[in-house]
C-alpha positions as CSV (number, residue, x, y, z in Angstrom):
1,M,44.0,-68.9,20.6
2,H,40.0,-68.0,20.6
3,I,37.2,-70.9,21.0
4,P,34.1,-70.5,20.0
5,P,31.5,-71.4,22.2
6,H,29.7,-75.6,22.0
7,D,28.8,-77.4,23.3
8,N,31.7,-79.7,24.4
9,R,29.5,-82.9,25.8
10,N,32.1,-83.0,29.2
11,R,35.0,-83.4,27.2
12,A,38.1,-81.4,28.1
13,I,38.0,-77.7,26.2
14,V,41.1,-77.8,27.1
15,D,43.2,-80.6,27.2
16,M,46.0,-82.5,29.2
17,A,48.9,-81.5,27.2
18,D,47.4,-78.6,24.5
19,P,50.0,-77.8,22.2
20,L,49.2,-74.7,22.6
21,V,49.2,-73.9,26.6
22,P,50.2,-77.7,27.9
23,L,50.7,-76.1,31.4
24,V,46.7,-75.6,31.8
25,Y,43.3,-77.7,31.7
26,F,40.1,-76.9,30.8
27,N,36.6,-78.6,31.1
28,I,32.7,-77.8,31.3
29,V,31.2,-80.4,33.0
30,R,27.1,-79.8,32.5
31,L,25.0,-82.5,35.2
32,K,21.4,-82.9,35.7
33,A,20.2,-83.5,39.4
34,G,21.3,-87.2,40.5
35,E,23.8,-87.3,37.7
36,H,27.7,-87.8,38.6
37,F,30.9,-87.5,36.6
38,D,33.8,-89.2,37.2
39,Y,37.2,-88.0,36.0
40,Q,41.5,-88.2,36.0
41,T,44.0,-86.1,35.0
42,P,47.4,-87.3,35.7
43,G,49.9,-85.0,36.4
44,Y,47.5,-82.1,36.7
45,E,46.0,-80.6,39.3
46,T,42.5,-79.2,39.5
47,C,39.9,-77.6,40.5
48,V,35.9,-78.2,40.9
49,V,33.9,-74.9,40.7
50,P,30.1,-75.0,40.0
51,A,29.8,-72.1,37.4
52,T,26.0,-72.4,38.7
53,G,24.4,-75.6,40.9
54,T,25.4,-77.0,44.0
55,V,27.8,-80.8,43.6
56,T,29.1,-83.0,45.8
57,V,32.9,-83.3,45.6
58,E,34.7,-87.0,46.3
59,V,38.0,-86.9,46.1
60,S,41.5,-89.4,48.2
61,G,38.2,-91.1,50.5
62,E,37.1,-87.7,51.5
63,V,33.7,-86.2,50.8
64,F,33.4,-82.3,50.1
65,A,29.2,-81.8,50.5
66,D,27.1,-78.5,48.6
67,I,29.4,-77.0,47.2
68,G,28.2,-74.4,45.0
69,N,25.2,-71.7,45.9
70,R,24.8,-69.7,42.8
71,G,21.6,-70.3,40.8
72,V,20.3,-69.0,37.5
73,D,24.5,-67.5,36.8
74,V,27.4,-66.7,37.9
75,W,26.6,-63.1,39.3
76,D,24.2,-65.6,41.3
77,G,26.5,-65.5,44.4
78,E,29.8,-66.6,45.8
79,P,32.0,-69.4,44.2
80,E,33.2,-72.1,45.6
81,G,35.5,-75.3,44.5
82,V,37.4,-78.1,45.5
83,Y,41.3,-78.6,45.1
84,V,42.2,-81.8,43.8
85,P,45.4,-83.5,43.8
86,S,47.2,-84.1,40.4
87,G,46.3,-87.6,39.1
88,T,44.0,-88.1,41.9
89,G,40.4,-90.1,40.9
90,T,37.6,-88.0,41.5
91,R,33.4,-88.4,41.3
92,I,31.4,-84.8,40.6
93,T,27.5,-85.6,41.8
94,A,25.1,-82.9,40.8
95,R,23.1,-82.2,43.9
96,T,21.1,-79.7,41.8
97,D,21.4,-79.1,37.6
98,T,24.9,-77.9,37.5
99,E,27.4,-76.2,35.3
100,C,30.8,-76.9,36.5
101,F,34.5,-76.0,36.0
102,I,37.4,-78.1,36.1
103,A,40.3,-76.2,36.0
104,G,44.0,-77.7,36.1
105,A,47.6,-77.1,36.3
106,Q,50.2,-79.2,35.0
107,Y,51.9,-80.8,38.2
108,G,53.5,-84.2,39.0
109,E,53.0,-84.5,43.3
110,A,50.0,-85.4,44.9
111,L,49.4,-83.2,47.6
112,S,46.1,-83.1,49.6
113,P,42.2,-81.9,49.0
114,F,40.5,-79.4,50.5
115,A,37.3,-77.3,50.1
116,V,37.5,-73.5,49.7
117,R,34.0,-72.2,50.8
118,S,32.8,-68.4,49.5
119,G,33.8,-67.2,53.1
120,D,37.5,-68.3,51.6
121,L,37.8,-66.3,48.5
122,D,40.2,-63.4,48.5
123,V,38.6,-60.6,47.2
124,V,40.3,-57.1,45.4
125,Q,38.8,-54.5,43.4
126,Y,40.6,-51.5,41.9
127,G,40.5,-49.9,39.0
128,S,37.6,-46.5,38.3
129,D,34.9,-45.8,36.1
130,D,37.0,-42.5,35.0
131,T,39.5,-44.7,33.9
132,K,37.3,-47.5,32.0
133,T,39.4,-50.0,34.2
134,H,36.8,-51.1,36.9
135,R,36.7,-54.3,38.1
136,K,36.3,-57.1,40.7
137,I,38.8,-60.1,41.4
138,K,37.4,-63.3,42.9
139,H,40.5,-65.3,44.3
140,I,39.5,-69.2,44.6
141,L,42.7,-70.4,44.6
142,G,45.1,-67.3,44.9
143,T,48.1,-66.8,47.1
144,K,46.8,-68.0,50.6
145,Y,47.1,-71.4,49.2
146,H,50.5,-71.4,48.4
147,D,51.3,-73.8,50.4
148,R,48.7,-76.5,49.5
149,V,48.4,-75.9,45.7
150,G,51.6,-76.4,43.2
151,R,51.3,-74.1,40.3
152,L,47.2,-73.8,39.8
153,L,46.1,-70.5,40.4
154,V,42.5,-69.6,39.5
155,S,40.2,-66.8,39.7
156,E,37.0,-65.4,38.7
157,L,37.0,-61.6,37.0
158,F,34.1,-59.6,36.6
159,T,33.5,-55.8,35.1
160,V,32.6,-53.6,37.8
161,G,29.3,-51.9,35.6
162,A,28.6,-52.4,32.1
163,G,31.7,-51.9,29.3
164,G,34.9,-51.3,30.2
165,W,38.5,-52.4,30.0
166,S,39.9,-55.7,32.2
167,G,44.5,-56.7,32.1
168,F,45.0,-53.5,31.1
169,P,47.8,-51.9,31.4
170,S,48.8,-55.0,28.8
171,H,51.1,-57.4,30.3
172,K,52.5,-60.8,29.5
173,H,53.9,-64.4,31.4
174,D,55.2,-66.0,28.8
175,T,59.0,-66.6,29.4
176,D,60.9,-67.8,32.8
177,R,63.1,-64.6,33.4
178,L,63.1,-63.6,37.1
179,P,62.4,-61.3,38.4
180,D,61.2,-60.0,35.8
181,E,58.7,-62.5,34.4
182,T,57.3,-66.2,34.8
183,R,55.7,-68.4,32.5
184,H,52.1,-68.5,33.2
185,D,49.7,-70.3,30.3
186,E,46.5,-69.3,30.8
187,C,43.2,-70.2,30.1
188,Y,39.6,-67.9,30.3
189,N,36.2,-68.3,29.8
190,F,33.9,-65.5,29.6
191,R,29.9,-64.8,30.0
192,F,27.9,-61.9,29.6
193,R,25.2,-60.3,30.7
194,P,23.1,-60.0,28.9
195,D,23.8,-63.0,27.8
196,Y,23.8,-62.0,24.2
197,G,26.5,-59.3,24.8
198,S,30.3,-59.6,23.2
199,G,33.7,-57.9,23.3
200,M,37.0,-58.6,22.6
201,Q,40.1,-60.4,23.4
202,M,43.3,-58.6,22.5
203,L,46.6,-60.5,21.7
204,Q,49.9,-58.3,21.0
205,R,53.1,-60.6,20.5
206,V,55.4,-57.7,20.3
207,D,55.4,-54.3,21.7
208,N,54.3,-51.6,19.0
209,E,53.9,-54.2,16.2
210,P,49.8,-55.1,15.2
211,G,48.4,-58.3,16.7
212,D,45.5,-60.1,17.0
213,A,42.0,-59.5,17.8
214,Y,39.2,-62.0,18.5
215,H,35.5,-61.4,18.8
216,I,34.2,-63.0,22.4
217,M,31.0,-64.5,23.0
218,N,29.5,-65.9,26.1
219,R,30.9,-68.7,26.9
220,S,33.6,-68.0,24.2
221,T,37.3,-69.5,25.4
222,V,40.2,-67.5,25.2
223,L,43.7,-69.5,25.2
224,I,46.6,-67.1,26.5
225,D,50.3,-68.7,25.1
226,K,52.0,-65.6,24.2
227,G,51.9,-61.9,24.3
228,Y,50.4,-58.8,26.0
229,H,46.4,-59.5,26.0
230,P,44.0,-56.7,27.4
231,C,40.1,-57.5,27.1
232,C,36.8,-55.2,26.6
233,A,33.2,-55.9,26.9
234,L,31.0,-53.9,24.9
235,P,29.5,-50.8,26.6
236,G,25.9,-51.4,27.9
237,Y,27.2,-55.1,29.2
238,E,29.1,-56.7,32.1
239,M,31.4,-59.4,31.4
240,Y,32.6,-62.1,33.3
241,Y,35.3,-64.0,32.9
242,F,36.6,-67.9,34.7
243,T,40.3,-67.7,35.1
244,I,43.0,-70.5,34.8
245,L,47.1,-70.1,35.1
246,G,49.7,-72.5,35.6
247,G,53.4,-71.6,36.3
248,Q,56.2,-73.7,34.7
249,S,58.5,-73.1,37.4
250,Q,56.3,-71.8,40.2
251,R,52.8,-71.0,41.2
252,S,53.5,-67.0,41.9
253,L,53.0,-64.7,39.2
254,K,55.4,-62.0,37.7
255,Q,53.6,-60.1,35.2
256,Y,55.2,-58.1,32.8
257,F,54.0,-54.9,31.6
258,Q,54.1,-53.6,27.9
259,P,57.1,-50.6,27.9
260,T,54.9,-48.3,25.9
261,H,51.9,-48.2,28.4
262,A,53.2,-49.1,31.6
263,A,53.2,-45.4,33.2
264,Q,49.4,-46.3,32.6
265,L,50.4,-48.2,35.8
266,H,50.2,-45.1,38.0
267,T,46.9,-43.8,36.4
268,I,44.4,-47.0,37.7
269,P,43.5,-46.8,41.5
270,G,44.8,-49.8,43.2
271,I,46.3,-51.6,40.5
272,M,49.5,-52.6,42.7
273,D,47.2,-54.6,44.8
274,M,45.8,-56.4,42.1
275,V,49.4,-57.3,40.9
276,A,50.4,-58.4,44.4
277,K,47.6,-60.8,44.8
278,F,48.5,-63.1,42.1
279,K,52.2,-63.4,43.9
């Protein structure tokens, strides 16, 4: 499902118990310097990630100051974030004008909050210009936090260079059937540089049968509930997408690669390192 760019007025774009992707939550909050935003998500753990600007996050009596260091856009510096336990009242206060992502996953247990600074990121780069699959992933809540997070995975994905494919070879993760696959609902929010760039999100629900394709633009949100889902940026444009994954029964993601294209796993440099980072 494609949700076109719009002013959400600080209200959840993907709310709790969404009928299509109930395992994830997503909000974008825009604040002027000095303004604050309070929220609480019962049954959902969350992560506050400034897209731009700097914030202070207060949660469970702890204060995490000066989170975020990016200026004009998501390419202008490294991401930072704060993990917020399930159902915990939270206040975000803008130190500068800011746009904040709030990513969430369904999880009932309340853990402990913590900050993820730019030096804590887990970064992987794979693919190649020749295969049109060159990209970089910055894991904010990745594998290194398995003992501190319930079901939530949060990453930022960048095309390397202008144009090209991401999420290929096509894969899915819509059914719990270990050891082959896990069910993880997924949500993307896209950005393009320049911001008038655009791309395409495919969603093929059955191997070798026609699926859907969505024209994605700057600030488009896409919900992935079922099926194989590669995406691409038009030639000449850089693409970024903020990625939220929420697992049904476990945090580790097990992707199932589309049988028709599985042989491509052996043609794309470094792709198995990328797969390992989601486990």
